[in-house]
Every structure is written in C-alpha cells, then in structure tokens.
N, CA, C and O atoms as a GROMACS GRO file, in nm:
protein
  160
    1MET      N    1   1.178   1.438  -0.332
    1MET     CA    2   1.090   1.364  -0.378
    1MET      C    3   1.050   1.226  -0.276
    1MET      O    4   1.132   1.170  -0.203
    2LEU      N    5   0.909   1.187  -0.291
    2LEU     CA    6   0.879   1.092  -0.218
    2LEU      C    7   0.885   0.960  -0.292
    2LEU      O    8   0.845   0.952  -0.409
    3ASP      N    9   0.942   0.840  -0.216
    3ASP     CA   10   0.991   0.730  -0.281
    3ASP      C   11   0.872   0.613  -0.274
    3ASP      O   12   0.763   0.618  -0.217
    4ALA      N   13   0.934   0.498  -0.358
    4ALA     CA   14   0.807   0.371  -0.329
    4ALA      C   15   0.810   0.343  -0.178
    4ALA      O   16   0.702   0.317  -0.125
    5VAL      N   17   0.914   0.345  -0.108
    5VAL     CA   18   0.930   0.303   0.014
    5VAL      C   19   0.842   0.373   0.146
    5VAL      O   20   0.809   0.324   0.254
    6TYR      N   21   0.818   0.520   0.082
    6TYR     CA   22   0.729   0.576   0.157
    6TYR      C   23   0.592   0.538   0.123
    6TYR      O   24   0.521   0.484   0.208
    7TRP      N   25   0.546   0.563   0.002
    7TRP     CA   26   0.454   0.499  -0.044
    7TRP      C   27   0.384   0.358   0.008
    7TRP      O   28   0.267   0.338   0.039
    8ARG      N   29   0.456   0.300   0.006
    8ARG     CA   30   0.445   0.137   0.071
    8ARG      C   31   0.386   0.152   0.209
    8ARG      O   32   0.279   0.093   0.230
    9ARG      N   33   0.443   0.224   0.309
    9ARG     CA   34   0.429   0.261   0.429
    9ARG      C   35   0.291   0.313   0.431
    9ARG      O   36   0.214   0.264   0.514
   10ARG      N   37   0.247   0.411   0.345
   10ARG     CA   38   0.147   0.494   0.365
   10ARG      C   39   0.050   0.418   0.335
   10ARG      O   40  -0.060   0.418   0.389
   11VAL      N   41   0.093   0.334   0.226
   11VAL     CA   42  -0.061   0.218   0.180
   11VAL      C   43  -0.107   0.149   0.309
   11VAL      O   44  -0.221   0.141   0.356
   12LEU      N   45   0.036   0.090   0.366
   12LEU     CA   46   0.012  -0.014   0.473
   12LEU      C   47  -0.049   0.012   0.577
   12LEU      O   48  -0.116  -0.072   0.638
   13ALA      N   49  -0.031   0.155   0.618
   13ALA     CA   50  -0.096   0.199   0.731
   13ALA      C   51  -0.245   0.233   0.716
   13ALA      O   52  -0.322   0.244   0.812
   14VAL      N   53  -0.281   0.251   0.577
   14VAL     CA   54  -0.416   0.272   0.535
   14VAL      C   55  -0.507   0.147   0.577
   14VAL      O   56  -0.612   0.138   0.641
   15LYS      N   57  -0.416   0.045   0.508
   15LYS     CA   58  -0.484  -0.057   0.492
   15LYS      C   59  -0.497  -0.147   0.657
   15LYS      O   60  -0.574  -0.241   0.680
   16CYS      N   61  -0.412  -0.093   0.739
   16CYS     CA   62  -0.444  -0.130   0.879
   16CYS      C   63  -0.523  -0.055   0.974
   16CYS      O   64  -0.581  -0.111   1.067
   17GLY      N   65  -0.526   0.060   0.956
   17GLY     CA   66  -0.603   0.174   0.981
   17GLY      C   67  -0.756   0.191   0.969
   17GLY      O   68  -0.821   0.258   1.050
   18PHE      N   69  -0.798   0.140   0.886
   18PHE     CA   70  -0.934   0.107   0.829
   18PHE      C   71  -0.996   0.005   0.788
   18PHE      O   72  -0.930  -0.085   0.735
   19VAL      N   73  -1.140  -0.007   0.803
   19VAL     CA   74  -1.196  -0.135   0.793
   19VAL      C   75  -1.238  -0.107   0.610
   19VAL      O   76  -1.307  -0.013   0.572
   20LEU      N   77  -1.194  -0.181   0.546
   20LEU     CA   78  -1.207  -0.185   0.384
   20LEU      C   79  -1.296  -0.268   0.335
   20LEU      O   80  -1.332  -0.372   0.390
   21THR      N   81  -1.336  -0.224   0.223
   21THR     CA   82  -1.432  -0.307   0.151
   21THR      C   83  -1.342  -0.393   0.042
   21THR      O   84  -1.237  -0.346  -0.001
   22GLU      N   85  -1.391  -0.523   0.001
   22GLU     CA   86  -1.315  -0.613  -0.062
   22GLU      C   87  -1.228  -0.559  -0.202
   22GLU      O   88  -1.124  -0.604  -0.252
   23GLN      N   89  -1.312  -0.450  -0.240
   23GLN     CA   90  -1.296  -0.391  -0.358
   23GLN      C   91  -1.160  -0.316  -0.320
   23GLN      O   92  -1.055  -0.344  -0.378
   24GLN      N   93  -1.169  -0.224  -0.222
   24GLN     CA   94  -1.055  -0.110  -0.188
   24GLN      C   95  -0.956  -0.210  -0.127
   24GLN      O   96  -0.845  -0.160  -0.141
   25GLY      N   97  -0.946  -0.332  -0.063
   25GLY     CA   98  -0.831  -0.438  -0.061
   25GLY      C   99  -0.797  -0.477  -0.169
   25GLY      O  100  -0.677  -0.501  -0.174
   26LYS      N  101  -0.857  -0.495  -0.267
   26LYS     CA  102  -0.803  -0.522  -0.388
   26LYS      C  103  -0.705  -0.404  -0.459
   26LYS      O  104  -0.589  -0.427  -0.493
   27GLN      N  105  -0.758  -0.298  -0.471
   27GLN     CA  106  -0.716  -0.171  -0.487
   27GLN      C  107  -0.563  -0.183  -0.442
   27GLN      O  108  -0.463  -0.204  -0.512
   28LEU      N  109  -0.572  -0.164  -0.311
   28LEU     CA  110  -0.459  -0.167  -0.219
   28LEU      C  111  -0.348  -0.246  -0.262
   28LEU      O  112  -0.239  -0.194  -0.283
   29GLU      N  113  -0.375  -0.397  -0.280
   29GLU     CA  114  -0.305  -0.526  -0.292
   29GLU      C  115  -0.214  -0.452  -0.456
   29GLU      O  116  -0.093  -0.446  -0.477
   30ARG      N  117  -0.309  -0.414  -0.531
   30ARG     CA  118  -0.239  -0.343  -0.672
   30ARG      C  119  -0.164  -0.246  -0.672
   30ARG      O  120  -0.072  -0.230  -0.753
   31ILE      N  121  -0.194  -0.169  -0.582
   31ILE     CA  122  -0.068  -0.048  -0.577
   31ILE      C  123   0.041  -0.096  -0.488
   31ILE      O  124   0.149  -0.046  -0.519
   32LEU      N  125   0.046  -0.168  -0.396
   32LEU     CA  126   0.147  -0.234  -0.322
   32LEU      C  127   0.254  -0.337  -0.415
   32LEU      O  128   0.372  -0.356  -0.388
   33GLN      N  129   0.181  -0.394  -0.526
   33GLN     CA  130   0.233  -0.473  -0.612
   33GLN      C  131   0.328  -0.383  -0.710
   33GLN      O  132   0.447  -0.400  -0.736
   34ARG      N  133   0.238  -0.279  -0.758
   34ARG     CA  134   0.318  -0.214  -0.848
   34ARG      C  135   0.432  -0.112  -0.780
   34ARG      O  136   0.495  -0.041  -0.859
   35LEU      N  137   0.463  -0.102  -0.629
   35LEU     CA  138   0.542  -0.054  -0.554
   35LEU      C  139   0.639  -0.117  -0.528
   35LEU      O  140   0.730  -0.066  -0.464
   36GLY      N  141   0.645  -0.257  -0.576
   36GLY     CA  142   0.716  -0.355  -0.532
   36GLY      C  143   0.757  -0.367  -0.380
   36GLY      O  144   0.698  -0.304  -0.291
   37GLN      N  145   0.873  -0.461  -0.358
   37GLN     CA  146   0.930  -0.503  -0.243
   37GLN      C  147   1.004  -0.387  -0.190
   37GLN      O  148   1.058  -0.300  -0.259
   38PRO      N  149   1.003  -0.394  -0.057
   38PRO     CA  150   1.100  -0.269  -0.012
   38PRO      C  151   1.251  -0.343  -0.024
   38PRO      O  152   1.275  -0.464  -0.023
   39THR      N  153   1.341  -0.234  -0.036
   39THR     CA  154   1.488  -0.301  -0.068
   39THR      C  155   1.554  -0.285   0.085
   39THR      O  156   1.672  -0.319   0.091
   40THR      N  157   1.510  -0.251   0.175
   40THR     CA  158   1.572  -0.239   0.279
   40THR      C  159   1.591  -0.367   0.358
   40THR      O  160   1.653  -0.366   0.464
   0.00000   0.00000   0.00000
C-alpha cells in the first residue's frame, strides 16, 4: 500500500514539474496539508 510519504513526494514532484494555475496550486496545497508533514 502506498503511504502518505509516497504521495507527498508525488504531489511535490507534480508541483515542481509543471506550471500550475493558481487554483491547481491551491488544490495541491490542500492535498499536502491533508497528508501532513513527513515523519522522517
């Protein structure tokens, strides 16, 4: 099963790899908040 750390890395990769609209950036920020901070 994929954990929150994996998904956090994937979301950050998308955020860094693409030019996002303001709305998409806000959506990614909400996703990152739900995933929480990495525990490593």
